[in-house]
C-alpha positions, 0 to 999 in steps of 0.5 A: 740933183737926186738919181732916181734908180727905182720907180717913183711910186704915187697911189691914189686911193679909189675915187668916191662918186658923188655929183659937182664938176670941179678943178682940183689942182696938186702940185707934183714935186718941191724944190730942195729948198721948199719944206718937204724937199722934192718928194712930196704933194701939194696937197697930198690928200684931199677930196674931189666929186664926181666929174672932177678934173684932178690937174696935176703940175709938175714943178719939182726942180729937179724931179723926175716923177710919174702918175701911177694908180695903185691899191691900198695894200700896195701902195707901190705896185702899179694896179693893172688897168689902172691909169699911168702917166709915165716918167715926167722930167723936170731937169735942172733949171726947170721947163716952161711951161710946166707939164700938167697931167690929169693924173704921179710916183717916186721911189722906195727910199723917198715916199711920195704918195698921195690919196683922193678921197682916203678916209680921215680915220679907220684901217684905210686912213690916208696915214696907214696908207703912208704907212704901207708905202713905207714899209713896201719893198716892191719897185713896181714898173720901170716904164710907163705911157699914158693909159687909163680912162679919163687920162690926159696931159700936156706934156709926153713921158719921160726920157729913156732910162739913160736920159734920166740917169745923165740929167739926175747925175748932174753931168755937163758936156762931154764929160761926166765929172759927177759919174768921175768922182763916185766911188762907186763907179771905179769900183763897177765893172765899166769903171775898172774898164774905163780906169784901165783905159786912162791909165794906159793912155795917161802912162803914154802921155806922160811918157811922150812928154818925158822923152819926147825930146829924146825920141825926136833927136833919135829920129833926126838922123832918119829925117835928115835923109828925107830932107836930102832926098828930092821927093823926101817930104812925101815920107812925113806927109804919108805918115801924117796921113795914116796918123789921121785915122784914129786911134793913132797918134803922134802928129806932134812928133812928126811936126817937131821933126819937119821943123828940125829938117826943114824949118819954120815955112817949108816944114808947116807947109808939110806938116798942113798938107799931111795933116789935111789930106789924112783929115779929108780922107777920115772924113770921107771914110766915116761919112760913107762907111760909119755913118749908120754905126755912128746913128745908132750910137747916137740913140744910145748915148745922149752925150754923143747926141748932144754933141752931134746935135751941136755939130749940126746946129753950130756949123763952123763956129763949133766946128773951129771950136771943137777942133781947138778943145782938148779934144784930139781934131782927128776924133773930132773929125770922125764926129762931123763926117758921121753927124752930117756937117758939109764937107765945105765947112769941114775943110774951112774949120780944118784949115782954121785949125792949122796953127795947132800944128804950127805951135809943133813945127816951131816947137822943132825949130826951137829944139834944134837950135838947142840940140846939144842942150836946152837953151833959156829961150827954148824953155821959155818958148816951150812954157809960153806955148803950153800956157797959150795952147792950154788957154785956147784948148780949155776956153774951146772946150768949156764952149762946146760943153756949154753948147751941148747943155743948152741943147741937152733938154731938147735932145731929151724931149725927143728921145721921150716923144720918141718912146711915147710913139712907140708906147701909143703903137704897140698899145695900139697893136695890142688893141688891134689884136 
């Protein structure tokens, strides 16, 4: 899918005046497999009589176009007081029914122009008009709304720039893989920031994987001391409670230590209690202290908006899938709380996802059996646990991503509608003044 970074500009020549009511159908955009590609009108040059209706149907798939009137001399510069539809986004896969407008535009690097009643020869012919568009260096306006005498439409203006960018780069679900693969992104200021953060996180994870056994063995004496105390089990519960608040982490180490000191049964009970208490506290903290901030972020970032919408609409099934996915559970809790998930649904999902904690306790028990060396049994069990956990979390993440992709067109539609209402309100206020 092409990324439209500049205004897509259509230029419509002056309408001549004659006397017959007709409707002229114009297809806006095409598909990548069509002759002419995405950037084309069909037809691109035609005649229309006075009173005719020019019906523009947005059938490009994918495409992000609009309808804007300009002049012959400035094909890519919107005409002051002329008609303008604003952006119309057709995501990959299309939209049914196709948006229809009475009044379109593409970017400077991919000319897409059309004309009504253009002379067939001379200095003002359609070919001269096309040449002017190709030599134009202006980018035109960046935002439009449905304005102009005689303008009407069956659809609404396109999305905010962030929505247009997200859809056009072909992002999917939580992770934008095309952006990650882009060299330009990693050399940008934002890319360098994310790259540095990712490097730090990866380094910590790698060190944890390499030295987790060493860390656990070093902490074993302290864990055994806790085990020997009457209420020593409250110490790991308290630590797990604190670690439930992002960006802290370390549940896995505490789980293994509990497996070493208390065994599978008691160890899992301690880990489950500490995890649930911490998640509940995390849930209510974000629910009552961070909801307004999350709502602002939801309006700003489409990926987060899609995830929040999926959580609200999916209920228990989505909550369980998200907690089993590669997303850290205490991070999903913040999304659940700020997106309005009910507390009973959250608790049920948290309980159902406790097997992830059970795995760490079992790993600790196996580690205790081979504390003086790595046994074949411990190796086989560790590999089996890693494979099963990887399969479950990968499938869960794919499920959440698929649901986010399904709901993304609706999220973009609502953002477009909100922008249209804001534009209409601004226009009405200007007219009132």
